[in-house]
C-alpha positions as CSV (number, residue, x, y, z in Angstrom):
1,M,-16.5,33.0,19.9
2,D,-20.2,33.1,18.8
3,H,-20.2,29.7,17.1
4,K,-18.2,26.5,16.7
5,P,-16.5,25.3,13.5
6,Y,-18.7,23.5,11.1
7,L,-18.1,19.8,11.0
8,T,-17.9,19.9,7.2
9,H,-15.1,22.4,7.5
10,I,-13.2,20.1,9.9
11,R,-13.7,17.1,7.6
12,S,-12.4,19.1,4.7
13,F,-9.3,20.1,6.6
14,E,-8.6,16.6,7.8
15,A,-8.9,15.1,4.2
16,A,-6.8,17.9,2.8
17,A,-4.2,17.3,5.5
18,R,-4.1,13.6,4.8
19,H,-3.7,14.0,1.1
20,L,-1.9,17.4,1.2
21,S,-4.1,18.3,-1.7
22,F,-7.4,20.2,-1.9
23,T,-8.2,18.3,-5.2
24,A,-7.7,14.9,-3.7
25,A,-9.8,15.9,-0.7
26,A,-12.5,17.1,-3.0
27,D,-12.5,13.8,-4.8
28,E,-12.8,11.9,-1.6
29,L,-15.6,14.0,-0.1
30,N,-17.5,14.7,-3.3
31,Y,-17.0,18.5,-3.1
32,T,-15.4,20.8,-5.6
33,Q,-11.8,21.8,-5.1
34,A,-13.0,25.4,-4.5
35,A,-15.4,24.3,-1.8
36,I,-12.6,22.4,0.1
37,S,-10.4,25.5,-0.2
38,N,-13.2,27.7,1.1
39,H,-13.9,25.3,4.0
40,V,-10.3,25.4,5.1
41,R,-10.0,29.1,4.7
42,S,-13.1,29.6,6.9
43,L,-11.6,27.3,9.5
44,E,-8.4,29.3,9.4
45,E,-10.3,32.5,9.9
46,Y,-12.2,31.1,12.8
47,L,-8.9,29.9,14.5
48,G,-7.0,33.0,13.5
49,K,-4.1,30.9,12.3
50,P,-3.0,29.5,9.0
51,L,-3.3,25.7,8.8
52,F,-1.5,25.2,5.4
53,I,1.4,26.7,3.5
54,R,0.0,26.9,0.0
55,H,2.7,26.1,-2.7
56,A,2.0,26.3,-6.4
57,R,1.3,22.6,-6.7
58,S,1.2,21.3,-3.2
59,L,0.2,21.9,0.4
60,E,2.3,21.8,3.6
61,L,0.9,21.8,7.1
62,T,1.9,24.7,9.3
63,G,2.9,24.2,13.0
64,P,-0.7,25.0,14.2
65,G,-2.0,22.7,11.5
66,Q,0.2,19.8,12.7
67,A,-0.9,20.4,16.3
68,Y,-4.6,20.7,15.4
69,L,-4.8,17.5,13.3
70,P,-4.4,14.6,15.8
71,G,-7.2,15.8,18.1
72,L,-9.5,16.3,15.2
73,R,-8.8,12.8,13.9
74,R,-9.6,11.3,17.3
75,A,-12.8,13.2,17.4
76,L,-13.8,12.2,13.9
77,Q,-13.0,8.6,14.7
78,Q,-15.2,8.8,17.8
79,I,-18.1,10.2,15.7
80,E,-17.6,7.4,13.1
81,D,-17.4,4.7,15.8
82,A,-20.6,6.0,17.5
83,T,-22.4,6.1,14.1
84,E,-21.2,2.7,13.0
85,A,-22.2,1.2,16.4
86,I,-25.8,2.1,15.5
87,V,-25.7,1.3,11.8
88,T,-24.0,-2.1,12.2
89,R,-26.7,-3.3,14.6
90,T,-28.9,-3.8,11.5
91,H,-26.2,-4.0,8.8
92,D,-23.7,-6.7,8.0
93,Q,-20.0,-6.4,8.9
94,T,-18.6,-8.1,5.9
95,V,-15.8,-6.9,3.7
96,V,-14.8,-8.3,0.3
97,I,-11.3,-7.6,-0.8
98,S,-9.7,-8.1,-4.3
99,C,-5.9,-8.3,-4.1
100,P,-3.0,-9.8,-6.2
101,I,-2.7,-13.4,-4.9
102,S,1.0,-13.1,-4.0
103,L,0.4,-10.1,-1.7
104,A,-2.7,-11.8,-0.3
105,E,-0.7,-14.8,0.7
106,N,2.5,-13.1,1.8
107,W,1.3,-9.9,3.5
108,L,-2.4,-9.2,3.5
109,A,-3.4,-12.5,5.2
110,A,-1.4,-11.4,8.3
111,Q,-3.1,-8.0,8.2
112,V,-6.6,-9.6,8.0
113,A,-5.7,-11.8,11.0
114,A,-4.6,-8.8,13.0
115,F,-7.8,-6.8,12.1
116,L,-10.1,-9.7,13.1
117,T,-8.3,-9.9,16.5
118,D,-9.4,-6.4,17.2
119,H,-12.8,-6.6,15.3
120,P,-14.1,-10.2,16.0
121,G,-17.5,-9.4,14.6
122,Y,-16.3,-8.9,11.0
123,T,-16.3,-11.4,8.2
124,I,-13.6,-10.9,5.6
125,T,-13.6,-12.5,2.1
126,L,-10.2,-12.3,0.4
127,N,-10.2,-12.9,-3.4
128,G,-6.7,-13.4,-4.8
129,T,-6.2,-12.3,-8.4
130,I,-3.5,-13.0,-10.9
131,W,-2.4,-10.3,-13.4
132,A,-5.5,-8.6,-14.8
133,D,-8.1,-11.0,-13.1
134,S,-11.0,-9.1,-11.8
135,V,-13.9,-9.7,-9.4
136,G,-16.0,-7.0,-11.0
137,E,-18.5,-5.4,-8.8
138,V,-18.1,-8.0,-6.0
139,A,-15.2,-6.4,-4.1
140,D,-15.7,-3.6,-1.6
141,L,-12.0,-2.8,-1.7
142,T,-9.4,-3.5,-4.5
143,I,-5.6,-3.5,-4.2
144,E,-3.6,-3.2,-7.3
145,I,0.1,-3.0,-8.1
146,K,0.8,0.1,-10.3
147,R,3.7,2.1,-11.7
148,Q,3.8,5.5,-10.1
149,D,2.9,7.1,-13.5
150,A,-0.3,5.0,-13.6
151,V,-1.7,6.1,-10.3
152,L,-5.1,7.7,-10.4
153,P,-6.6,10.4,-8.2
154,G,-8.1,8.7,-5.1
155,D,-5.7,5.7,-5.1
156,A,-4.1,5.3,-1.7
157,L,-0.5,4.1,-1.4
158,L,-0.2,1.2,1.0
159,A,3.6,1.5,1.5
160,S,6.8,2.3,-0.4
161,E,8.4,-0.8,-2.0
162,E,11.9,-1.9,-2.8
163,L,13.2,-4.8,-4.8
164,T,15.7,-7.3,-3.4
165,V,17.4,-10.5,-4.5
166,V,16.8,-13.7,-2.6
167,S,18.1,-17.3,-2.8
168,A,18.1,-20.5,-0.7
169,P,20.7,-20.4,2.1
170,G,22.6,-23.3,0.5
171,Y,22.6,-21.9,-3.1
172,R,26.1,-22.1,-4.6
173,L,27.9,-21.1,-7.8
174,A,30.7,-23.5,-8.7
175,G,30.9,-24.4,-5.0
176,E,31.0,-20.7,-3.9
177,A,28.3,-19.0,-1.9
178,L,26.5,-16.2,-3.7
179,S,27.6,-13.1,-1.8
180,R,28.3,-10.3,-4.4
181,P,26.1,-8.7,-7.0
182,E,28.6,-9.3,-9.8
183,Q,28.1,-13.1,-9.3
184,L,24.6,-12.7,-10.7
185,I,26.1,-12.8,-14.2
186,D,26.7,-16.5,-13.7
187,A,23.7,-17.3,-11.5
188,D,20.5,-19.1,-12.3
189,L,17.9,-16.3,-12.6
190,I,14.3,-17.1,-11.8
191,H,11.9,-14.8,-13.7
192,I,8.4,-13.7,-12.7
193,L,6.3,-13.3,-15.8
194,T,4.2,-10.3,-14.9
195,R,4.1,-6.7,-16.0
196,Q,7.0,-6.0,-13.5
197,D,10.4,-6.4,-15.0
198,C,12.1,-7.0,-11.6
199,W,15.4,-8.3,-13.0
200,G,15.7,-5.4,-15.4
201,A,15.2,-2.9,-12.6
202,V,17.6,-4.7,-10.3
203,A,20.2,-4.9,-13.0
204,D,19.9,-1.1,-13.5
205,G,20.0,-0.5,-9.7
206,L,23.1,-2.6,-9.2
207,G,24.9,-1.4,-12.3
208,L,25.0,-4.9,-14.0
209,D,24.9,-4.0,-17.7
210,N,25.7,-7.5,-18.9
211,L,23.1,-9.5,-16.9
212,D,21.4,-12.2,-19.0
213,L,17.7,-11.6,-18.7
214,Q,16.6,-14.3,-21.2
215,D,17.5,-17.7,-19.7
216,G,16.2,-19.2,-16.5
217,V,13.2,-20.8,-14.9
218,R,10.0,-18.7,-15.3
219,S,6.6,-18.5,-13.5
220,N,3.6,-16.2,-13.7
221,S,3.4,-16.2,-9.9
222,S,5.7,-14.4,-7.5
223,N,5.0,-17.1,-4.9
224,V,5.9,-19.9,-7.2
225,A,9.1,-18.1,-8.1
226,L,9.9,-17.8,-4.4
227,E,9.2,-21.5,-3.9
228,L,11.5,-22.3,-6.8
229,A,14.3,-20.2,-5.2
230,A,13.6,-21.9,-1.9
231,N,14.2,-25.3,-3.6
232,G,17.6,-24.2,-4.8
233,L,16.8,-23.5,-8.4
234,G,18.4,-20.1,-8.4
235,C,17.8,-16.6,-7.2
236,V,14.9,-14.3,-7.8
237,A,14.4,-10.5,-7.9
238,V,11.2,-9.7,-6.1
239,L,9.4,-7.1,-4.1
240,R,10.6,-7.1,-0.5
241,S,7.0,-7.3,0.9
242,L,6.5,-10.6,-0.9
243,A,9.9,-12.0,0.1
244,Q,9.7,-11.0,3.8
245,P,7.7,-14.0,5.1
246,Y,10.3,-16.3,3.5
247,L,13.2,-14.3,5.0
248,D,11.5,-14.3,8.4
249,R,11.3,-18.1,8.3
250,N,14.9,-18.4,7.0
251,V,13.7,-20.3,4.0
252,L,15.3,-17.7,1.8
253,I,18.2,-15.2,2.4
254,E,19.4,-12.0,0.9
255,P,22.9,-13.1,-0.2
256,F,24.1,-9.5,-0.4
257,P,22.6,-6.1,0.5
258,C,20.1,-5.0,-2.1
259,A,17.5,-2.3,-1.8
260,V,16.5,-1.1,-5.2
261,D,13.7,1.4,-5.3
262,S,10.7,-0.2,-7.0
263,P,8.8,1.5,-9.8
264,W,5.8,-0.5,-8.7
265,R,3.8,-0.1,-5.5
266,Y,0.6,-1.5,-4.1
267,Y,-2.4,0.9,-3.9
268,L,-5.9,0.7,-2.5
269,T,-7.7,1.9,-5.6
270,R,-10.4,4.6,-5.4
271,P,-13.7,2.9,-4.6
272,V,-16.1,2.7,-7.5
273,R,-19.0,3.3,-5.1
274,A,-19.6,4.7,-1.6
275,L,-18.0,2.4,1.0
276,K,-20.2,0.8,3.6
277,P,-19.1,1.4,7.1
278,S,-17.4,-2.0,7.5
279,A,-15.3,-1.6,4.4
280,R,-14.4,2.0,5.3
281,R,-13.3,0.8,8.7
282,F,-11.0,-1.9,7.3
283,R,-9.6,0.5,4.7
284,D,-8.8,3.2,7.2
285,W,-7.3,0.6,9.6
286,L,-5.1,-0.9,6.8
287,L,-3.8,2.4,5.6
288,E,-3.0,3.5,9.2
289,R,-1.2,0.2,9.9
290,S,0.7,0.0,6.7
291,T,2.1,3.6,6.9
292,A,3.0,3.0,10.5
293,E,5.1,-0.1,9.7
294,P,8.9,0.4,9.4
């Protein structure tokens, strides 16, 4: 072989493999879709093997593509590490994150702690938001909860979500423990006043056509709703990622099996400007960690 593959072609392949989309890779790398496609095709010609199976509206990695990808990612990470080691000698290692306050308190705080254990030189600022609150241009990274039909190109899914129902361990209905979905008809329902109609989705998922969705204690905060449930005021339908810390501490329980697919998921939104190295490092670390979690 007379020459080695161009680094731009390798980066284009890695981004296309991560998104399984030439278009999304082009958005990330600021190329045209045609340029990404040409880069990948040139790399395939160099290797003498196809890296993707090209479907009408999607991509699928071939066996050689799957085998090639891990080594390339390690090499690209080493290049990024070496570059950042030089850059960060004279640049700050701060990251400002905007995130819904319930996720910040119940999930992201633990992720930040884990990141700082491995990256002690970083300074993280975590701005909790409620509903449509915004920190404008302050945040390097923004996490939003979105319906799947509202996701924009470049938004990165943190993890799949499901809805569950939780209550205090001692919650009773006429002296009987809550243990069956049909008992929800007579239960005290705690409502979260956000754009997410959790009880409506759970009622549909459990086949409860006559569930009363009007009465009950209400709050504009998922965390407050969880605290109300922990204090025995009823049960709440909520995203599992928000309930999990309460379940881990046995403050709340799942009185019956419930795993309703959530129409809403958390996304790292597409950055409004080029990320500085510290923000890119945290973003990549968080995405890798969240997708690796069961």
